[in-house]
C-alpha positions in Angstrom: 109.5 118.6 151.7 111.5 115.9 153.3 110.2 114.0 156.3 112.5 113.5 159.3 112.4 109.7 159.1 112.9 108.7 155.5 111.8 105.2 154.6 113.4 102.6 152.5 111.5 102.8 149.2 113.5 100.4 147.1 111.0 97.6 146.5 111.1 94.7 144.1 108.8 94.5 141.1 105.5 93.2 142.5 104.6 91.2 139.4 107.9 89.5 139.3 107.6 85.7 139.6 110.5 83.4 140.4 111.1 80.8 137.9 112.5 78.2 140.3 109.2 77.2 141.7 107.4 76.4 138.3 110.5 74.5 137.1 110.7 72.3 140.2 107.0 71.6 140.3 106.7 70.8 136.6 109.8 68.7 136.7 108.2 66.5 139.3 104.9 66.4 137.5 105.9 66.3 133.8 109.6 65.7 133.2 110.3 62.7 135.4 107.0 60.9 134.5 107.6 61.6 130.8 111.1 60.2 130.9 109.8 57.2 132.7 107.2 56.6 130.1 109.8 56.9 127.3 112.0 54.4 129.1 109.3 51.8 129.5 107.1 52.3 126.5 108.9 54.6 124.0 110.4 51.8 122.0 107.1 49.8 121.8 105.4 49.5 118.5 102.0 48.9 120.0 101.6 52.4 121.6 99.4 55.0 119.7 101.0 57.6 117.5 99.9 60.5 119.7 101.8 58.9 122.6 105.0 58.7 120.5 104.6 62.3 119.6 105.0 63.3 123.3 107.0 60.4 124.8 108.5 58.6 121.8 112.0 60.0 122.5 114.0 61.6 125.3 113.8 65.2 123.9 110.0 65.4 123.7 109.5 65.2 127.5 112.0 68.0 127.9 110.1 70.1 125.4 106.9 69.4 127.2 108.5 70.2 130.5 109.7 73.7 129.3 106.3 74.5 127.9 104.3 73.5 131.0 106.9 75.4 133.3 106.6 78.6 131.2 102.8 78.3 131.0 102.6 77.9 134.7 105.0 80.7 135.3 102.8 83.1 133.1 99.6 82.0 134.9 101.2 82.9 138.3 102.3 86.3 136.9 98.7 86.8 135.7 97.3 86.1 139.2 99.9 88.6 140.6 98.9 91.3 138.2 95.2 90.9 139.2 96.2 91.2 142.8 98.3 94.3 142.1 95.6 96.0 140.1 93.1 95.3 142.9 95.5 96.8 145.5 96.2 99.8 143.4 92.5 100.5 142.8 91.8 100.2 146.5 94.6 102.6 147.4 93.7 105.2 144.7 89.9 105.1 145.1 89.3 104.5 148.8 92.4 104.7 151.1 94.1 107.9 149.5 91.0 110.1 149.1 89.9 109.4 152.6 93.3 110.2 154.1 93.7 113.4 152.0 90.4 114.7 153.3 91.3 113.9 156.9 94.8 115.6 156.5 93.2 118.6 154.8 90.6 119.1 157.6 93.3 118.7 160.3 95.5 121.3 158.6 92.6 123.8 158.3 92.0 123.7 162.0 95.7 123.6 163.1 97.7 126.3 161.3 100.9 125.4 163.2 101.5 122.1 161.4 104.6 122.4 159.2 105.0 120.8 155.7 107.3 118.1 157.0 105.0 117.1 159.9 102.1 117.0 157.4 104.1 114.6 155.2 105.0 112.4 158.0 101.5 112.2 159.2 100.1 111.5 155.8 102.7 108.8 155.0 102.2 107.2 158.4 98.5 107.1 157.8 98.8 105.6 154.3 101.2 103.0 155.6 98.9 102.1 158.4 95.8 102.0 156.1 97.7 99.9 153.6 98.6 97.3 156.2 94.9 97.2 157.3 93.8 96.6 153.8 96.6 93.9 153.2 98.2 96.0 150.4 101.7 94.8 149.7 104.6 97.1 150.5 106.0 96.7 147.0 102.8 97.9 145.3 103.8 100.3 142.5 101.4 103.0 143.5 102.4 102.8 147.2 106.1 103.0 146.1 105.4 106.1 144.1 103.7 107.7 147.1 106.6 106.8 149.3 109.2 108.3 146.9 107.2 111.5 146.2 106.3 112.1 149.9 109.7 111.3 151.3 111.7 113.2 148.7 109.1 115.5 147.0 111.2 116.2 143.8 109.4 116.7 140.5 112.2 114.9 138.6 111.3 111.7 140.4 108.4 111.4 138.1 110.8 111.0 135.2 112.2 107.8 136.6 108.9 106.2 137.4 107.9 105.0 134.0 111.4 104.1 132.9 112.1 102.0 136.0 108.8 100.2 136.0 108.9 99.3 132.4 112.4 98.1 132.6 111.4 95.9 135.5 108.4 94.7 133.5 110.5 93.7 130.5 113.1 92.0 132.8 110.3 89.9 134.4 109.6 88.3 131.0 113.3 87.3 130.3 112.9 83.6 131.2 109.6 83.1 129.3 111.3 84.7 126.2 114.2 82.2 126.7 111.7 79.3 126.9 109.9 80.5 123.7 113.3 80.5 122.0 114.5 77.3 123.6 111.6 75.1 122.7 112.1 75.3 118.9 115.8 74.9 119.3 115.1 71.7 121.2 112.9 70.6 118.4 115.7 71.1 115.9 118.1 69.3 118.2 115.7 66.4 118.2 115.5 66.5 114.4 119.2 66.3 114.1 119.4 63.6 116.7 116.8 61.5 114.9 118.3 61.9 111.5 121.8 61.1 112.8 120.5 57.9 114.5 118.8 56.9 111.2 121.9 57.4 109.2 123.9 55.5 111.8 121.5 52.5 111.7 121.7 52.5 107.9 125.4 52.8 107.9 125.8 49.9 110.3 123.5 47.7 108.2 125.4 48.5 105.0 128.8 47.7 106.6 127.5 44.4 107.9 126.5 43.2 104.4 129.1 41.1 102.6 127.2 40.5 99.3 124.9 42.2 97.0 122.3 39.5 97.4 122.0 40.3 101.1 121.2 43.9 100.6 117.5 43.4 100.1 117.3 41.3 103.3 119.3 44.0 105.1 117.0 46.7 104.0 114.0 44.9 105.0 115.4 44.2 108.5 116.9 47.6 109.2 114.5 50.0 107.4 112.1 50.2 110.3 114.9 51.4 112.5 115.8 54.1 110.1 112.2 55.2 109.6 111.6 55.2 113.3 114.6 57.5 113.8 113.3 59.8 111.0 109.8 59.8 112.6 111.4 60.8 116.0 113.3 63.6 114.3 110.2 65.2 112.7 108.0 64.5 115.8 110.2 66.6 118.0 110.2 69.5 115.5 106.4 69.2 115.2 105.8 69.1 119.0 108.1 72.1 119.5 106.4 74.3 116.9 102.9 73.3 118.1 103.8 74.3 121.7 105.7 77.4 121.0 102.7 79.1 119.3 100.3 79.1 122.3 103.2 79.9 124.6 104.1 83.0 122.5 100.5 84.1 122.4 100.2 83.8 126.2 103.4 85.7 126.8 102.4 88.5 124.5 99.0 88.8 126.1 100.4 89.0 129.6 103.0 91.5 128.5 100.4 93.8 126.9 98.2 93.4 130.1 101.1 94.6 132.3 101.9 97.5 129.9 98.2 98.5 130.0 98.4 98.4 133.9 101.4 100.7 133.9 99.7 103.2 131.5 96.6 103.2 133.8 98.9 103.7 136.8 100.5 106.8 135.1 97.1 108.2 134.4 95.9 107.7 138.0 99.2 109.2 139.4 99.3 112.3 137.2 95.6 113.1 137.1 94.5 112.2 140.7 97.2 111.4 143.2 99.9 113.9 142.4 97.6 117.0 142.0 96.0 116.1 145.4 99.4 116.0 147.1 100.5 119.2 145.5 97.2 120.9 146.4 97.6 119.7 150.0 101.2 121.0 150.1 100.1 124.3 148.7 97.5 124.7 151.5 99.9 123.9 154.2 102.4 126.4 152.9 99.7 129.1 152.6 98.5 128.6 156.1 102.1 128.7 157.4 102.8 131.9 155.5 99.6 133.5 156.8 100.5 132.7 160.3 104.0 134.1 160.0 102.6 137.2 158.4 100.1 137.8 161.1 102.8 137.3 163.8 105.1 139.8 162.1 102.3 142.4 161.7 101.4 142.1 165.4 105.0 142.6 166.4 105.3 145.6 164.1 102.2 147.2 165.4 103.4 146.7 169.0 106.7 148.3 168.2 105.2 151.4 166.6 102.7 152.2 169.3 103.9 155.1 171.5 104.8 154.4 175.0 102.0 156.7 176.3 99.5 154.8 174.2 100.8 151.5 175.3 100.5 152.6 178.9 97.0 153.8 178.2 96.2 150.5 176.5 97.6 148.4 179.2 95.8 150.4 181.8 92.4 150.0 180.3 92.1 146.7 182.2 92.8 148.3 185.6 90.3 149.9 188.0 91.2 153.5 187.0 90.6 153.0 183.2 87.4 155.1 183.1 89.0 158.0 184.8 92.1 158.0 182.6 89.9 157.8 179.5 87.8 160.7 180.7 90.9 162.8 181.4 92.3 162.1 177.9 89.0 163.1 176.4 88.8 166.4 178.3 92.4 167.3 177.2 91.6 166.5 173.6 88.4 168.7 173.8 90.4 171.5 175.4 93.1 171.3 172.7 90.3 171.4 170.1 88.9 174.6 171.5 92.2 176.3 171.6 92.9 175.4 168.0 89.5 176.8 167.0 90.3 180.0 168.9 93.7 180.3 167.2 92.1 179.8 163.8 89.6 182.6 164.4 92.4 185.0 165.5 94.4 184.2 162.4 91.4 184.9 160.2 90.9 188.3 162.0 94.6 189.2 161.5 94.5 188.3 157.8 91.4 190.5 157.3 93.1 193.5 159.1 96.2 193.3 157.1 94.3 192.9 153.8 92.1 196.0 154.6 95.1 198.2 155.6 96.8 197.4 152.3 93.8 198.5 150.3 93.5 201.8 152.2 97.2 202.6 151.5 96.7 202.1 147.8 93.8 204.4 147.6 
């Protein structure tokens, strides 16, 4: 079954969330203020230790920015998933059953509807009802309905699960990158801090001209070295602490989307598709019955003798009663003649049989 006007059914993944918006918003709210705090207060020794953990170096605000952007991105995906589930449930439990019942009752009263016209009518009604219910055009269930009704090929079902799951995995590519990048930034901060500490210590050692000045040099430059080492390990600690909840949130969201796709498969194969196939079977049955009745009527008209057709067509005229009575009289006369002929044959048979018996005696 292929409708006359095939729609464009290539729709984007509805739970896909662009990463540009979270990056820009969190850069304005987290990254720029964090770098400003590091610039003005990062080198101060009077700030609390917790402050130095987040803003004590230039890498920590970047780590915090990546974490907040990914967290915000996953929250937006979660809200989209809830909206998608709500629309799919509305379409499967309210819109689609009502339209199937209406289309079924229409087909039962009008046997001239073809399969293509029924598909066109059903899809138009589904599209109209979806717009009234504010269901997005790229809803996964609506996309499945569009593909199946417009093409009606059973092998389309094989591509549903693969395509949707590949789209789902692709939608988590940037959060996966962030989960990988945050610990890497922590290690970069560690290397940066250690290299700075060694550089401070090396500069202090080269500036010393005698052994007696070593103790004074160490006392003067040791805080710089220890601060650099603290910065090194602070970035690693911050990255590891933030990567754990981010990984948990990403895995939870991924499992939720996978569960939604499984639920969508169950709804499609157990409820939606059987109803569409049943409707198509009813439409084909009504059409075949109508074609068979027409053929039988034409055959009966072709096999009726011309005299009977004339008699049948004349029954509606004013002389129909006289013609019927004349035909009845002729049939009655013919019957009496056949009966008389039968009696004559019986008498002839008895005469011949009696003559043969007398000859043998």
